[in-house]
C-alpha positions as CSV (number, residue, x, y, z in Angstrom):
1,X,-123.3,90.5,178.4
2,X,-123.4,87.2,176.8
3,X,-121.7,86.5,180.4
4,X,-122.7,86.5,184.1
5,X,-120.7,88.0,186.7
6,X,-118.8,85.9,188.4
7,X,-117.1,87.6,191.3
8,X,-121.1,87.2,191.8
9,X,-121.6,84.6,194.4
10,X,-124.5,83.9,193.7
11,X,-124.2,84.4,190.0
12,X,-123.5,80.4,189.2
13,X,-126.8,79.6,191.2
14,X,-129.3,82.6,190.4
15,X,-130.7,82.9,186.8
16,X,-128.8,85.9,184.4
17,X,-132.0,86.7,182.6
18,X,-130.2,90.1,181.3
19,X,-127.7,87.7,180.0
20,X,-129.9,85.2,177.2
21,X,-131.0,85.9,174.2
22,X,-132.4,88.6,172.3
23,X,-134.6,87.5,168.7
24,X,-135.8,90.5,167.7
25,X,-132.9,92.3,166.2
26,X,-132.8,95.7,167.6
27,X,-129.2,97.2,168.4
28,X,-129.4,99.2,171.4
29,X,-127.9,102.7,170.7
30,X,-127.0,103.4,175.4
31,X,-128.1,101.2,177.7
32,X,-127.1,102.3,181.6
33,X,-127.1,104.6,184.0
34,X,-128.4,107.6,185.4
35,X,-127.7,110.1,188.3
36,X,-125.4,108.1,190.5
37,X,-123.9,110.5,192.2
38,X,-119.9,109.5,193.6
39,X,-116.9,111.7,195.2
40,X,-114.5,111.9,192.6
41,X,-110.7,113.2,191.9
42,X,-110.0,116.0,189.5
43,X,-106.5,116.8,188.9
44,X,-106.1,120.9,188.7
45,X,-103.2,122.8,186.7
46,X,-101.5,123.5,189.3
47,X,-100.9,119.2,190.0
48,X,-103.4,119.5,192.7
49,X,-106.3,117.1,193.3
50,X,-109.5,118.6,194.3
51,X,-112.2,116.3,195.5
52,X,-115.9,116.8,193.8
53,X,-119.7,115.7,193.8
54,X,-120.1,114.1,190.5
55,X,-123.4,113.0,188.8
56,X,-122.6,110.6,186.5
57,X,-124.6,109.0,183.7
58,X,-122.8,105.9,182.4
59,X,-123.5,103.5,179.2
60,X,-123.0,101.3,176.4
61,X,-124.0,100.5,173.2
62,X,-125.6,96.1,173.4
63,X,-125.7,94.2,170.4
64,X,-129.1,93.0,169.3
65,X,-128.4,89.6,170.2
66,X,-128.3,90.8,174.0
67,X,-131.2,91.0,176.1
68,X,-129.4,93.8,178.9
69,X,-127.0,94.9,180.4
70,X,-125.2,94.0,183.6
71,X,-126.0,97.4,185.8
72,X,-124.2,96.7,188.8
73,X,-120.7,97.2,186.2
74,X,-121.4,100.3,185.9
75,X,-121.2,101.7,189.6
76,X,-118.4,99.1,190.0
77,X,-116.5,101.0,187.9
78,X,-117.4,104.2,189.0
79,X,-116.7,103.5,192.5
80,X,-113.3,101.8,192.2
81,X,-112.4,104.7,190.4
82,X,-113.8,106.8,192.7
83,X,-111.4,104.8,195.2
84,X,-108.1,104.5,193.3
85,X,-107.6,106.9,190.0
86,X,-107.7,110.4,189.7
87,X,-109.7,112.1,186.3
88,X,-106.4,114.7,184.5
89,X,-109.6,115.4,182.5
90,X,-109.4,112.5,180.0
91,X,-112.0,109.7,180.0
92,X,-110.6,107.4,177.5
93,X,-109.0,105.1,180.0
94,X,-112.3,104.6,181.2
95,X,-114.1,104.0,178.4
96,X,-111.7,101.4,176.8
97,X,-112.1,99.5,180.4
98,X,-116.1,100.0,180.3
99,X,-116.2,98.4,177.0
100,X,-114.0,95.4,178.3
101,X,-115.8,95.3,181.6
102,X,-119.7,95.0,179.8
103,X,-117.9,93.3,176.6
104,X,-119.6,96.5,174.4
105,X,-119.2,97.8,171.2
106,X,-118.5,101.3,172.7
107,X,-119.1,103.5,176.2
108,X,-120.4,106.9,177.1
109,X,-120.0,108.6,180.4
110,X,-120.7,112.1,181.6
111,X,-120.0,113.6,184.7
112,X,-121.4,116.3,186.1
113,X,-120.0,118.9,189.3
114,X,-118.9,121.7,190.2
115,X,-115.1,122.8,190.5
116,X,-113.9,125.3,192.9
117,X,-111.5,128.0,192.3
118,X,-109.5,130.2,195.1
119,X,-110.5,133.5,193.9
120,X,-108.9,136.5,196.0
121,X,-110.6,140.0,195.6
122,X,-108.9,142.6,193.5
123,X,-107.5,145.1,195.4
124,X,-108.2,144.3,199.5
125,X,-107.0,140.3,197.7
126,X,-109.6,138.8,200.4
127,X,-109.5,134.9,198.6
128,X,-113.0,132.8,198.9
129,X,-113.7,129.4,197.1
130,X,-115.9,130.1,193.7
131,X,-117.9,127.3,192.7
132,X,-118.2,126.9,188.6
133,X,-120.8,124.7,186.4
134,X,-118.7,121.3,184.9
135,X,-119.9,118.5,182.5
136,X,-117.7,116.1,181.1
137,X,-118.9,114.1,178.3
138,X,-116.7,111.3,177.0
139,X,-117.3,108.5,174.0
140,X,-115.7,105.9,172.5
141,X,-117.1,103.8,169.4
142,X,-116.9,100.2,167.4
143,X,-113.9,101.7,165.6
144,X,-112.5,102.9,169.1
145,X,-112.8,106.4,168.2
146,X,-112.7,108.9,171.3
147,X,-114.3,112.2,171.6
148,X,-114.4,114.6,174.8
149,X,-116.5,117.4,175.4
150,X,-116.0,119.9,178.7
151,X,-118.7,121.9,179.2
152,X,-118.1,125.4,181.7
153,X,-120.6,128.1,182.7
154,X,-118.7,130.6,184.1
155,X,-120.5,133.7,185.6
156,X,-119.4,137.1,184.8
157,X,-120.2,140.9,184.8
158,X,-121.5,143.2,182.0
159,X,-122.3,147.0,181.0
160,X,-124.5,148.2,178.4
161,X,-122.7,150.2,176.0
162,X,-125.6,152.1,175.0
163,X,-127.1,152.4,178.5
164,X,-122.8,154.3,178.9
165,X,-123.7,155.9,175.5
166,X,-126.9,158.0,175.9
167,X,-126.6,158.7,180.2
168,X,-125.8,161.7,181.5
169,X,-123.9,159.3,183.7
170,X,-124.6,156.2,184.8
171,X,-125.3,152.7,183.3
172,X,-127.0,149.2,183.4
173,X,-125.6,146.5,184.3
174,X,-126.4,143.1,185.6
175,X,-124.7,139.7,186.1
176,X,-124.5,137.3,182.4
177,X,-123.2,133.7,181.4
178,X,-120.8,132.6,179.5
179,X,-121.8,128.3,179.1
180,X,-119.6,126.3,176.5
181,X,-119.3,123.3,175.3
182,X,-115.4,122.7,174.0
183,X,-114.6,119.6,171.7
184,X,-110.8,118.8,173.4
185,X,-108.3,117.0,170.7
186,X,-108.2,113.4,171.5
187,X,-105.2,112.9,169.2
188,X,-101.7,115.8,170.1
189,X,-100.4,116.3,173.1
190,X,-102.9,119.2,173.8
191,X,-105.1,116.9,175.8
192,X,-106.0,118.8,178.6
193,X,-107.9,121.9,178.1
194,X,-108.2,123.3,181.9
195,X,-110.7,124.9,183.6
196,X,-108.6,127.1,185.2
197,X,-108.2,128.6,181.9
198,X,-111.8,129.1,180.0
199,X,-112.5,130.9,183.3
200,X,-109.6,133.0,183.2
201,X,-110.0,133.6,179.0
202,X,-114.1,134.1,179.3
203,X,-113.6,136.4,182.6
204,X,-111.3,138.7,180.1
205,X,-114.0,138.7,177.7
206,X,-116.6,140.8,179.9
207,X,-117.2,144.0,181.4
208,X,-115.7,142.6,185.1
209,X,-115.3,139.2,186.7
210,X,-117.8,138.2,190.2
211,X,-115.8,137.0,193.0
212,X,-117.5,135.6,196.2
213,X,-116.1,137.8,198.4
214,X,-115.5,141.6,198.8
215,X,-115.1,144.4,200.6
216,X,-115.8,148.2,199.4
217,X,-112.1,148.9,197.7
218,X,-112.7,146.2,196.1
219,X,-116.6,147.0,195.0
220,X,-115.1,150.7,194.1
221,X,-112.5,148.2,192.1
222,X,-115.3,146.5,190.0
223,X,-117.7,149.3,189.5
224,X,-115.6,151.3,187.8
225,X,-113.8,148.3,185.8
226,X,-117.3,147.8,184.6
227,X,-118.0,151.2,183.5
228,X,-115.0,151.8,182.1
229,X,-115.3,148.0,180.0
230,X,-118.8,147.9,178.7
231,X,-119.8,145.1,176.3
232,X,-122.3,143.8,174.7
233,X,-123.1,140.2,174.7
234,X,-122.1,140.3,171.5
235,X,-119.2,141.9,172.4
236,X,-118.2,138.7,174.8
237,X,-119.0,136.0,172.9
238,X,-116.9,137.8,169.8
239,X,-113.9,137.6,172.6
240,X,-114.3,134.5,173.4
241,X,-114.5,132.7,170.5
242,X,-111.2,134.2,169.9
243,X,-109.8,133.2,173.2
244,X,-111.2,129.9,171.7
245,X,-110.1,129.0,168.7
246,X,-106.4,130.5,169.9
247,X,-106.0,127.6,172.8
248,X,-104.0,124.8,171.7
249,X,-106.2,121.3,172.1
250,X,-109.6,122.7,171.0
251,X,-110.6,121.3,167.2
252,X,-114.5,123.1,168.0
253,X,-116.7,124.5,170.4
254,X,-120.6,125.8,171.0
255,X,-120.5,128.7,173.1
256,X,-123.6,131.3,174.2
257,X,-123.6,134.4,177.0
258,X,-127.2,135.2,178.5
259,X,-127.0,138.5,180.6
260,X,-129.8,138.4,183.2
261,X,-130.7,141.2,182.6
262,X,-131.9,144.6,185.2
263,X,-134.1,146.6,184.0
264,X,-135.8,144.8,180.9
265,X,-138.2,141.9,181.4
266,X,-136.1,139.9,178.9
267,X,-132.2,138.9,178.8
268,X,-130.2,139.7,176.0
269,X,-128.6,136.1,174.3
270,X,-126.3,135.3,172.5
271,X,-124.7,132.0,170.6
272,X,-121.7,130.6,168.2
273,X,-120.5,127.4,167.6
274,X,-117.7,126.7,165.4
275,X,-116.9,123.2,164.2
276,X,-119.0,121.6,166.3
277,X,-121.7,118.6,165.9
278,X,-123.6,117.3,169.3
279,X,-123.3,113.7,170.1
280,X,-126.2,112.3,171.8
281,X,-124.7,111.1,175.4
């Protein structure tokens, strides 16, 4: 921050205003760039690499004595990692590099992307890609304390136990959304919480998964599976809680389940958090 970017051939002749001193004595928590669209590579559980289109937010802490930060350096680093590196759901190395590049006391990054998994239908086995909304948030503070949060949204189906119990035949069902912010343990060997595992665990907690492609035999199976497995949102969130408690590498989480109701004018919703303290990113 206190030095001009020497990689810029014009830096020796053009005034570096953001590198000037500031006299107001106000330290800023975060200064950076938002909504940077850039492709990235993410390591899958099977060891292969998936190319994802990310929307990045990146920032650093700014000491009181500096007027501004070098915004171009954020994009330069993102671009270099886009071309040459693979994220293994671990952002520490990226954040260490960001602190060095920007001579900053702390660094933050958020990557939003859609993660695709090939998903076969339950009976016909016909397969198509299924997209899951994901966010990775990483921070590295002045004491080099590293924190990582993985957020995942998993669509599923729920069938109402009450509707089934009181009806002579049938029961109302609907699509639901399970959302989780998961704090990953960055101090042990269990540093990766795989998106594939989270999806499988949450789908098992629902009445039935949803699929991108189904034939009639699949539709029959899905309808009957949901009917045989009725769940309130309270049931789903409790099952998701037990799954995350048992997952090695998870130290805390914030869960929500929302049923997009089919016969009510409102949605059913539940939330639960354990050992979760949301940081500002």
